[in-house]
C-alpha positions in Angstrom: -9.7 -5.9 21.1 -8.6 -5.1 24.7 -6.1 -5.6 27.2 -3.9 -8.5 27.1 -4.9 -11.4 29.7 -3.2 -14.9 29.9 -4.4 -17.4 27.4 -7.5 -19.5 28.6 -9.4 -22.5 27.4 -10.8 -21.8 24.3 -8.3 -19.0 23.2 -5.3 -19.8 20.8 -2.0 -17.7 20.6 -2.0 -15.3 17.7 1.1 -14.1 16.0 1.4 -12.6 12.4 3.8 -10.4 10.3 3.1 -7.0 9.3 1.1 -6.9 6.0 -1.2 -9.9 7.3 -4.8 -9.0 6.2 -6.8 -10.3 9.1 -10.4 -9.4 7.3 -12.0 -8.2 4.6 -15.3 -7.1 3.7 -17.9 -10.0 3.8 -15.9 -12.2 5.8 -17.2 -14.0 8.7 -15.7 -13.1 11.9 -13.6 -15.9 13.6 -12.9 -14.4 17.3 -12.0 -11.5 19.4 -8.5 -10.5 19.1 -6.9 -9.8 22.6 -3.8 -7.7 21.6 -0.5 -7.9 23.2 2.0 -6.3 20.7 1.7 -4.5 17.3 -0.7 -2.3 15.6 -3.9 -2.9 13.2 -5.1 -0.7 10.6 -8.7 -0.7 9.9 -9.8 1.0 6.5 -12.9 1.1 4.2 -12.5 1.7 0.5 -15.3 3.4 -1.4 -17.0 2.2 -4.7 -14.7 4.8 -6.4 -12.0 2.9 -5.1 -10.8 5.8 -2.4 -9.7 4.4 0.9 -10.0 6.1 4.2 -8.4 4.6 7.4 -10.9 4.5 9.9 -8.8 3.8 13.1 -5.9 1.7 14.6 -6.1 -0.9 17.1 -3.3 -1.1 19.5 -3.1 -3.0 22.9 -5.9 -1.8 25.2 -8.1 -0.9 21.9 -11.5 -2.7 20.7 -11.8 -3.1 17.0 -15.4 -1.7 16.6 -15.9 -4.0 13.5 -15.1 -6.8 15.4 -17.0 -5.9 18.2 -20.3 -5.3 15.8 -19.9 -8.4 13.9 -19.9 -10.6 17.4 -22.9 -8.8 18.9 -25.1 -8.7 15.8 -23.8 -11.9 13.8 -22.7 -10.0 10.8 -19.9 -9.9 8.2 -17.1 -7.6 8.3 -17.6 -4.2 6.0 -13.9 -2.7 6.5 -10.4 -4.3 5.9 -8.1 -5.0 8.7 -4.3 -5.3 8.0 -1.3 -6.0 10.6 0.6 -2.6 10.5 3.2 -4.3 12.3 4.0 -7.8 13.9 1.3 -8.8 15.8 1.1 -10.9 19.3 -1.9 -11.7 21.3 -4.5 -14.6 21.5 -7.8 -15.0 19.6 -10.8 -15.7 21.6 -13.5 -17.7 19.4 -17.1 -16.5 19.4 -18.6 -18.9 22.3 -15.6 -18.3 24.2 -15.9 -14.6 23.9 -19.7 -14.7 24.9 -19.0 -16.8 28.0 -16.3 -14.0 29.3 -18.5 -11.4 28.5 -21.3 -13.1 30.6 -19.1 -14.7 33.5 -16.1 -12.4 33.7 -16.9 -8.7 34.8 -13.5 -7.3 34.7 -13.5 -8.6 31.3 -16.9 -7.2 30.3 -16.1 -3.6 32.0 -12.7 -3.7 30.1 -14.4 -4.4 26.5 -17.5 -1.7 27.0 -14.9 1.0 28.3 -12.6 0.3 25.3 -15.9 0.4 23.0 -16.7 4.0 24.4 -13.4 5.1 23.9 -13.4 4.0 20.1 -16.6 5.5 19.6 -14.9 9.1 21.0 -12.5 8.5 18.2 -14.9 8.3 15.7 -16.7 11.2 16.6 -13.5 13.2 16.6 -13.0 11.7 12.9 -16.4 12.6 11.7 -16.4 16.3 13.1 -13.0 16.4 11.3 -14.2 15.3 7.9 -17.2 17.5 8.3 -15.7 20.5 9.4 -11.9 20.6 9.5 -9.9 21.8 6.1 -7.8 19.8 4.3 -4.8 21.9 5.6 -5.7 20.9 9.0 -6.1 17.2 8.6 -3.1 16.8 6.9 -1.1 18.8 9.6 -2.8 16.7 12.1 -1.7 13.3 10.0 1.7 14.6 9.6 2.4 15.3 13.6 0.4 11.9 14.6 2.4 9.8 12.1 5.9 10.9 12.4 8.6 9.2 13.9 11.3 10.2 16.6 13.4 11.7 13.5 10.3 13.8 12.8 10.3 11.6 9.1 6.9 10.3 8.0 7.2 7.3 5.8 4.0 7.4 4.1 3.4 7.5 0.1 0.9 10.6 -0.9 -1.8 8.0 -1.5 -1.3 6.4 2.2 -1.8 10.1 3.6 -4.8 10.7 1.4 -6.4 7.4 3.2 -5.5 8.9 6.6 -7.4 12.0 6.0 -10.3 10.8 3.5 -9.3 12.8 0.6 -7.7 12.2 -2.9 -4.1 11.9 -3.6 -3.9 14.9 -5.8 -5.5 17.1 -3.2 -2.8 15.9 -0.8 0.2 16.3 -3.1 -1.0 19.8 -3.7 -1.2 20.6 0.0 2.0 19.1 1.0 3.8 21.1 -2.1 2.1 24.0 -0.4 3.8 23.0 3.0 7.1 22.6 1.2 6.9 25.8 -0.3 6.0 27.3 3.2 9.3 25.5 4.7 7.0 23.2 6.7 8.2 20.0 5.5 10.5 18.6 3.0 9.6 15.9 0.5 11.2 12.8 -0.8 10.0 9.5 -2.2 7.9 7.7 0.2 8.7 10.1 3.0 7.7 13.6 4.5 10.3 15.3 6.9 9.0 17.8 9.2 10.9 20.9 9.3 8.8 23.2 11.2 6.9 21.3 13.9 5.6 24.0 15.7 4.3 25.9 12.7 2.6 22.6 12.0 1.0 22.2 15.3 -0.7 25.9 14.8 -1.9 24.5 11.5 -3.1 21.4 12.9 -5.0 23.7 15.6 -6.4 25.8 13.0 -4.5 28.8 13.5 -3.7 30.8 10.2 -0.7 32.4 11.4 
């Protein structure tokens, strides 16, 4: 997925509501999505049933799962879900290959987006390997908060965001609440002390 361009021969418009499953593990790739509006959440579920969010795809981003499937003729190994309403275009594999070969600007934008996405993956791996639950949860709360400092995610969803278990997330949220950093209600976390959470996310113990 990369920057939106005007639809061309071979491509077809894409529009789907939030909640649409775009691909699942073992699905074949139907084409390369050029996203104009919306957000796609790409996640992986372990054999034990634990979900982890790998990344999100927004306009200007590339889906590494799709890129890899098209480059190597592989099937998907993760799930992609429309987190919001989506608008864009779907480029069939043959047209995608033609653009890569004949359109230098398209090729540059795709590979630049891939490079940026790998940088995001490096951060994810580093975070999972070294950052504490406290740090990762603080980062996730800050990243997912809306303009009113509300995070509309369940404990299960937050666990998927940081690659942990629901019980671990619930315990850490309770600690944050006791410290006055957040307020908890059903399906929502309200940030009470953004600056303190930012210090937590930076790894500060103060």
